[in-house]
N, C-alpha and C positions, 0 to 999 in steps of 0.2 A: 338930236345930236348936232352939235355946232360945226359948221363948215365941213360937211361931208365931202370926201374925195371920191374919185372914180373907183378906187379899190373898195370903198365902203358900199357903193352902189352895186358893184359886182357881187359882193357878199349877200346883200339884200335880195338880189335876183336869184342867187343860188338857193337861198332859203325858200323863196316863193315857188321856185320850180319843184323843190322837194315836197312842199306842202300840197301843191296841186297834183302831184303824182301819188300821194298817199292819203287821199281823202277818205278811203275806206278803213284806215287804221285808227285804232282807239285803245283805251285802257279796258282791261277785263278785271273781274273780281272773283275772290274765292272766300273761304270761311275760316282758314287758319289764322291764329292770332299771335304767333311768335313775332317778336320784334327783331329785325335783322338790319344791319347797317353796313354800308361800304363807304370808305373814305379814301381820298387820294389827294395828292398835291403835285403840281408841276413846278419843280424847283427853278427859281430864277428865270421864269418864263418871259417876263417883260423885259425886252432889250433896252428900254429907256431907263428904268430904275432898278432892274433885277429883283423886283418883288415876285414872289411865287403866287400861284393860284391854288386855292383850296376848293375842294368839292366833296359832296357826300350825297348818298341816297339812303333813305330809311324806308323799310318795308314793314307792313303789318301783315304777317303771313306772306303770301306772294304778291300782295298789292302794294304798289309804290304810293306812299302817302306824303313824303316830304323830300325835297331836294334843295341843293344849295351849290352855288358856284360864284366865287368872289375872289378878287385879288387881295392878298394879304397886305396889311398896312405897313409892315416893317420887313426889312431884308433878312432872310434866313441864311445862316452861314453854312448850312449843310442840308442835304435832302431829308435827313432824319428830322431835323428841326422843323422844316416846312411841313412834313407829314404829321409831326406831332401836334402842330397847331391845328391842322385839319382834323386830327383825331379829337382834340379838345372841343372843337366846334360840334362834332356829331355827338359826343358824349353829353354836351349841354342840351342838344335837341332831344336826345333820347330820354334824358332825365325829365325834361318837360313833358314829353309824351307819356312816360310812365305815370307821372302825377295826374295827367288828364284821364288815363285809363282807370286809375284807382278811383278818381272822382266819379267816373261813369260806371263804377262797379264791374269793370271788365277784368277778369282774372287772366294773368299771364301764365301760360303753360311752362315757360322756361326763362332763363336769364337771357337778356338781349345779347346777341353776338355781333361784334363789329369786325369786319374783314378789312385788313390793311395789307398792301403789297410791299411794305418796307419793313424788313425783319428787325432793323435797329429800333424802330418805333414800337413794334410789338414787344420786344424785350424790355424796353424802357418802361412800358406800362405796368410791368410786373416786378421790375428790379427795384428793391428798396434802397439801393446805394445811390447817393447823389453824385453825379458826375460834374466835373468843372465845366465841361463843354455845354452843359444844359442849364447853367445857372440863370441865363437870361430868358429862359422859358419856364422858370421855376413854378409860377402860379399854375400854368397848364399842366406841368408835371405832377404836382401834388393833387390837383383836381381830378385828373384821370386815374392816378394811382389809388386815391381814396375810394373811388367808385369800384375799381377792380378788386381791392382788398375786401370791400364789403360785399363782394359777389353781386353787385348791382349791374355789372356789365362783364363781358368777357371779350378780350381782344385776341383775334387769331390772324395767322398769316395766310395770305392767298396769293397765288401766282399772278403776275401782272397781266397775263393773257386773259385771266378770268375776272379782272377787276372792272366792274361795270362803271365805276366812277371815272374811269379814264376818259370817257366820252365828254365829260364836262371840263376837263383840264387841258386837253390837247387834241389835235387832229388825229383821227384813226384811219386805218386803211379801209377802203371801200368794201373789201371782202369781210372785214371784221365788224363793220357797222351794223349790218342786219342781225348778226348774232347778239350784239350788245343791245340792240333795239328790242329784240325778243325778251331778253332778260329783264328789260325795264317794263315788261308786260304790255308793250305796245304791239298789238296784234291786228291781223286782218279781221275786221268786224262786218265785212260785207255779207256774210251768211246769216248774221243776226238781224232780227226784225222786232220792232216795238209793236207790230200788229198782232203778234201771237198767232192764234188760229183763225183770225178774221179772213174770210174768203175774199178773193180779189175778183171773182167773176160775178155775173149778174144772174146766175142760175139759182133757183131756190130748190131746196130739197123737197121731195115729194112726201 
């Protein structure tokens, strides 16, 4: 980072403090193979150019396998537009993931579900009527709608309090952060051991 300021150094120290206090936390795995996604956008979040931030998480079963957080390249005129761009990003990621799973001969038990906390975005993904307000995101609109009509994805609404992708777009309350962290499958692994049943004492069995 060029020319870091004092505020940047404070952010780095905050991250390091968090990492040092959560050394025992890690990712866990399970066996379910449903593809589930969460997408979100923080509309006009950059005060300098008013570009929004897109973010998504993709799970294979309960396991987090892909995530993304990036500032959008163009200014969105509404929160729905910003969210729809984020939705198009996760649909592209899931489309790639589906192709990979097919190549690996991994059968999918259900249609991938994408959870979005913007009701307008959810409705647009299924509404066949073209709106004048959405003509500048036309490519994203048709891309997502085609996947939805072919039943290759399903877009559903989720309340903002349950939107795990929020943690990648904006600051969250300290009381909410541990809950979202658990939903990301980052858990206390201090009770797990790679040693299995290896004995730690020097006594031999008779």
